[in-house]
C-alpha positions as CSV (number, residue, x, y, z in Angstrom):
1,M,1.3,-2.5,-1.8
2,S,2.9,0.3,-3.8
3,F,6.2,0.9,-5.5
4,G,7.9,3.0,-8.2
5,G,7.5,6.7,-8.7
6,F,9.5,9.5,-7.4
7,F,8.2,11.6,-4.4
8,G,4.8,10.0,-4.7
9,L,4.5,10.7,-8.5
10,G,4.0,7.8,-10.8
11,E,3.6,5.3,-8.0
12,A,1.7,2.1,-8.8
13,F,-0.7,0.6,-6.3
14,Y,-1.6,-3.1,-6.0
15,T,-4.2,-4.7,-3.7
16,R,-3.2,-8.3,-2.8
17,P,-5.3,-10.9,-1.0
18,W,-4.7,-11.2,2.7
19,G,-4.2,-14.9,2.3
20,M,-1.0,-14.2,0.5
21,L,0.6,-12.8,3.6
22,R,2.6,-14.8,6.1
23,F,4.5,-13.8,9.2
24,D,8.3,-14.3,9.0
25,P,9.7,-14.4,12.6
26,G,13.2,-13.8,11.2
27,H,12.2,-10.4,9.9
28,E,9.5,-9.8,12.5
29,A,7.2,-8.7,9.7
30,S,4.6,-10.0,7.3
31,V,5.9,-11.0,3.9
32,V,4.5,-11.9,0.5
33,D,6.2,-14.6,-1.6
34,I,5.9,-13.0,-5.0
35,T,8.4,-11.4,-7.4
36,A,8.4,-7.9,-8.7
37,V,7.4,-9.3,-12.1
38,Q,4.4,-11.1,-10.6
39,L,3.3,-8.0,-8.7
40,R,3.5,-5.8,-11.8
41,A,1.4,-8.3,-13.7
42,A,-1.3,-8.0,-11.0
43,P,-4.4,-5.7,-11.4
44,E,-3.4,-2.1,-10.5
45,R,-5.6,0.2,-8.2
46,S,-5.8,3.8,-7.5
47,P,-4.6,5.0,-4.0
48,E,-8.2,6.0,-3.2
49,G,-9.6,2.5,-3.9
50,G,-12.7,2.0,-6.1
51,D,-16.4,2.4,-6.1
52,P,-17.8,0.5,-3.1
53,D,-20.5,-1.0,-5.3
54,H,-17.8,-2.8,-7.3
55,E,-15.5,-3.7,-4.4
56,R,-16.6,-7.4,-4.2
57,A,-16.2,-7.9,-7.9
58,W,-12.7,-6.3,-7.6
59,E,-11.8,-8.7,-4.7
60,E,-13.0,-11.7,-6.6
61,H,-10.9,-10.7,-9.6
62,A,-7.8,-10.1,-7.4
63,H,-8.2,-13.5,-5.6
64,R,-8.6,-15.3,-9.0
65,H,-5.5,-13.5,-10.4
66,D,-3.4,-14.8,-7.4
67,N,-5.2,-18.1,-7.2
68,A,-5.8,-17.3,-3.5
69,A,-8.8,-18.6,-1.5
70,P,-11.2,-15.8,-0.7
71,Y,-11.6,-14.9,3.0
72,W,-15.4,-14.7,2.7
73,G,-15.7,-18.4,1.6
74,I,-17.4,-18.3,-1.8
């Protein structure tokens, strides 16, 4: 997810766990039930992602932050 910025400058990027998504038939889209304040408090990412050697540690951190069950079942 990303928001903020102007013409792509100063934009903030946030990776949220898949388990936070739910499909809303009324909107015909996936939604996440979090506020802008909760999103801004989440760990921020670069648009390019991170070092692949550290991706699992990052995913564990993001899932703990959101109290979401990891998809890989640890």
